[in-house]
Structure formats: C-alpha cells, structure tokens
C-alpha positions, -999 to +999 in steps of 0.1 A: +000+000+000+011+036-006-003+070+002-003+099-022-007+135-012-014+158-042-020+196-039-049+204-063-038+241-063-001+238-073+002+201-082+029+195-056+029+158-048+043+133-024+041+095-024+046+077+009+058+041+006+067+017+033+104+015+039+107-011+067+093-045+077+058-038+091+049-014+064+060+018+082+062+049+059+082+076+077+068+110+067+098+131+079+123+111+058+101+110+027+084+144+026+115+163+014+099+196+025+070+193+001+043+190+028+040+196+066+020+173+089+004+185+121-015+164+145-041+175+171-038+149+199-059+150+230-042+136+261-062+129+293-044+118+324-061+107+356-044+101+389-059+075+412-046+079+447-047+048+468-055+055+505-026+033+517-001+051+495-013+084+508-011+072+544+025+059+538+035+092+522+020+112+551+039+092+577+072+093+559+097+122+563+126+107+545+129+119+508+145+086+498+116+066+512+091+089+496+108+084+462+107+046+467+070+046+475+062+068+445+085+048+421+068+015+432+033+028+430+032+055+403+024+032+373-006+019+391-018+054+401-018+071+366-040+064+337-033+081+303-058+081+274-048+096+240-069+102+210-061+116+176-086+144+168-072+157+135-043+152+111-035+181+088-013+181+057-002+215+045+015+222+011+048+239+016+046+255-018+012+273-017-002+267+018-032+247+006-042+221+032-064+192+041-077+182+075-084+145+082-109+140+111-132+114+125-107+089+138 
C-alpha cells in the first residue's frame, strides 16, 4: 500500500511508501519539505490515589523513602488516554491544506 498527497492548487505531490518491515512509511524522511504534517492529539491523564499510598506518604519524612514509594506505585496510580482528533497536511509551496478528522 502507498499514500499519495497531491495539492490540487499547485500540483505539488508526495508519495509515501513503506520502507521497513511492518509497512512503516516515515513522513519526515520521505516528505522532502513538500508538505508539513500537524496532529491534534488530546491527552487525558487521571491520577488515582490509593489510600494506603497516601497514608504511607503522610507518615514518611525521608525523601528517599518517599521516592521509593512513588516509584513502586506510580504506574498503578496514573491512567493516560490519548486520541487523535485531527491530522492536517499543508502544502509547503502554496499553503493549501487538508484536515483529516473522525478517527
């Protein structure tokens, strides 16, 4: 599979082809300055504080122990959700663009 980006206004074009196993096409190495890509990504992070972790932190005065508690528990306390809202390709020659939405 390949992806072609063609500017209808100035006819600038780019063809993205996979370059590695797994069909990865790297935009930055293939775009040659013809188009810019911008992504609108929404990141939502939620911290869930466990009562026992909070109690242990409250009772601890040593910074080293606090760091150990946080390092051991931090992965379980944070949830991160990401979503791609929009992907925009802009022609570097004339400024024409297309927004891809609805992911």
